GUBA-446792 format. One record per residue: residue number from 1; x, y, z of N, C-alpha, C, O in turn. Coordinates in Angstrom, 3 decimals. Atoms other than C-alpha are relative to their C-alpha. Layout:
seq_nX_nY_nZ_caX_caY_caZ_cX_cY_cZ_oX_oY_oZ
NUM_X_Y_Z_X_Y_Z_X_Y_Z_X_Y_Z
...
//
This chain:
seq_nX_nY_nZ_caX_caY_caZ_cX_cY_cZ_oX_oY_oZ
1_-0.358_0.830_-1.131_1.104_-36.994_-29.438_1.475_0.218_0.344_2.315_0.272_-0.554
2_-1.396_-0.176_-0.409_4.291_-36.477_-27.413_0.817_-1.264_-0.277_0.313_-2.382_-0.171
3_-0.917_1.108_0.242_7.281_-38.650_-28.284_0.924_-0.138_1.200_1.489_0.847_1.675
4_-0.895_0.303_-1.114_9.250_-40.314_-25.482_1.184_-0.763_-0.574_0.999_-1.774_-1.253
5_-1.207_0.653_0.473_12.862_-41.254_-26.262_0.474_-0.994_1.050_0.622_-0.655_2.224
6_-0.417_1.065_-0.902_13.989_-44.555_-24.752_1.491_-0.252_-0.131_2.079_-0.032_-1.190
7_-1.406_0.384_0.037_17.491_-45.654_-23.836_0.127_-1.148_-1.002_-0.723_-2.037_-1.044
8_-0.181_1.017_1.021_18.842_-47.797_-26.647_-0.468_0.466_-1.362_-0.321_-0.261_-2.344
9_0.342_-0.575_1.285_17.469_-45.551_-29.377_-1.442_-0.113_-0.427_-1.793_0.411_-1.484
10_1.400_0.122_0.381_13.775_-46.437_-29.431_-0.814_1.226_0.361_-0.395_2.051_1.173
11_0.925_-1.077_-0.332_10.867_-44.028_-29.351_-1.399_-0.574_0.166_-1.736_-1.610_-0.406
12_1.383_0.398_-0.237_7.275_-44.304_-28.151_-0.852_1.260_-0.017_-0.474_2.272_0.571
13_0.947_-1.106_-0.048_4.338_-41.991_-28.784_-1.078_-0.341_1.015_-1.669_-1.420_0.968
14_0.947_0.227_-1.086_2.059_-41.628_-25.758_-1.023_1.132_-0.018_-0.665_2.294_-0.210
15_1.036_-1.035_-0.023_-1.265_-39.801_-25.555_0.191_0.887_1.233_0.753_0.452_2.239
16_-0.141_-0.935_-1.124_-1.399_-36.752_-23.286_-0.680_-0.519_1.261_-0.199_-0.299_2.373
17_0.736_0.521_-1.159_-3.920_-38.473_-21.046_0.811_-1.048_0.756_0.688_-1.157_1.976
18_-0.761_1.082_-0.613_-1.514_-41.381_-20.386_1.451_0.364_0.274_2.186_-0.438_0.849
19_-1.412_-0.367_-0.071_1.772_-39.462_-20.440_0.548_-0.015_1.420_1.621_-0.571_1.656
20_-0.503_-0.056_-1.379_2.123_-38.831_-16.703_0.209_-1.400_0.576_1.245_-1.672_1.183
21_-0.131_1.370_-0.511_1.494_-42.481_-15.803_1.135_-0.744_-0.698_1.899_-1.465_-0.056
22_-1.058_0.681_0.752_3.795_-43.728_-18.574_1.378_0.452_0.486_2.266_-0.377_0.683
23_-1.289_-0.513_-0.460_6.645_-41.459_-17.433_0.352_-0.528_1.384_1.502_-0.881_1.647
24_-0.227_0.480_-1.363_6.247_-42.519_-13.820_0.362_-1.491_0.004_1.262_-1.908_0.734
25_-0.200_1.460_0.005_6.112_-46.269_-14.630_1.264_-0.427_-0.743_1.799_-1.502_-0.469
26_-1.134_0.383_0.832_8.995_-46.270_-17.131_1.199_0.916_0.174_2.001_1.077_-0.746
27_-1.048_-0.985_-0.290_11.363_-43.784_-15.519_1.401_-0.508_-0.340_2.205_0.240_-0.895
28_-1.347_0.534_0.209_14.417_-46.086_-15.744_0.301_-0.285_-1.467_1.472_-0.419_-1.821
29_-0.198_0.299_1.426_13.927_-46.767_-19.490_0.071_1.260_-0.864_0.407_1.178_-2.045
30_0.115_-1.233_0.780_13.573_-43.112_-20.560_1.324_0.746_-0.044_2.007_0.894_0.969
31_-1.216_-0.775_0.201_16.461_-41.125_-21.997_-0.326_1.486_0.146_-1.316_1.974_-0.399
32_0.191_-1.434_-0.170_16.788_-37.502_-20.941_0.779_0.729_-1.076_1.981_0.524_-1.243
33_-0.643_-0.809_1.037_17.505_-35.109_-23.783_-0.263_1.459_0.288_-1.296_1.827_0.848
34_0.163_-1.445_-0.143_18.027_-31.387_-23.744_0.145_0.609_-1.369_1.065_0.276_-2.116
35_-0.037_-0.672_1.287_17.318_-29.230_-26.721_0.721_1.330_0.181_0.351_2.135_1.036
36_-0.773_-1.228_-0.092_19.836_-26.450_-27.252_-0.587_1.019_-0.973_-0.730_0.749_-2.166
37_0.503_-1.070_0.846_18.414_-23.207_-28.548_1.166_0.676_-0.701_2.188_0.983_-0.087
38_-1.067_-0.644_0.770_20.479_-21.667_-31.283_-0.479_1.370_-0.438_-1.109_1.525_-1.484
39_0.348_-1.383_0.308_19.959_-17.947_-31.225_1.274_0.746_-0.347_2.318_0.517_0.265
40_-1.202_-0.778_0.321_22.357_-15.541_-32.860_0.376_0.899_1.170_-0.488_1.495_1.813
41_-0.445_-0.861_-1.092_24.468_-13.693_-30.333_-0.193_1.457_-0.401_0.068_1.843_-1.541
42_0.278_-1.411_0.257_23.541_-10.033_-30.043_0.850_0.825_0.948_0.861_0.596_2.157
43_-0.783_-0.933_-0.799_25.879_-7.320_-28.859_-0.976_0.933_0.707_-1.858_1.495_0.057
44_0.961_-0.799_-0.758_24.072_-5.412_-26.108_-0.045_1.460_-0.449_-1.105_2.084_-0.393
45_0.023_-1.395_0.460_25.115_-2.009_-27.453_-0.692_0.119_-1.353_-1.376_1.108_-1.612
46_0.663_-0.007_1.301_23.930_-2.867_-30.957_-1.495_-0.162_0.163_-2.272_0.486_-0.538
47_1.424_0.239_-0.216_20.601_-4.123_-29.665_-0.698_1.258_0.507_-1.844_1.517_0.139
48_0.607_-1.212_-0.540_19.960_-0.882_-27.792_-0.117_1.105_-1.048_-1.105_1.840_-1.067
49_0.016_-1.101_0.976_20.828_1.444_-30.684_-0.803_-0.333_-1.251_-1.319_0.576_-1.902
50_0.669_0.352_1.250_19.236_-0.514_-33.538_-1.524_-0.074_0.137_-2.222_-0.001_-0.874
51_1.462_0.080_-0.170_15.719_-0.807_-32.032_-0.557_1.380_0.308_-0.455_1.866_1.434
52_0.516_-1.370_-0.174_14.062_2.563_-32.552_-1.494_0.021_-0.074_-2.104_1.083_0.050
//
């Protein structure tokens, strides 16, 4: 079940069937989070020469 993060630190698990309605009805209570991907930086010249 997807987890919805609420402003103030709470969380709610909502079934996929109800998720769209829940998001629409509780828009002002939901906290927006962004997940940052942590990938190692790759030098473009190294990437081209090392993959054979």
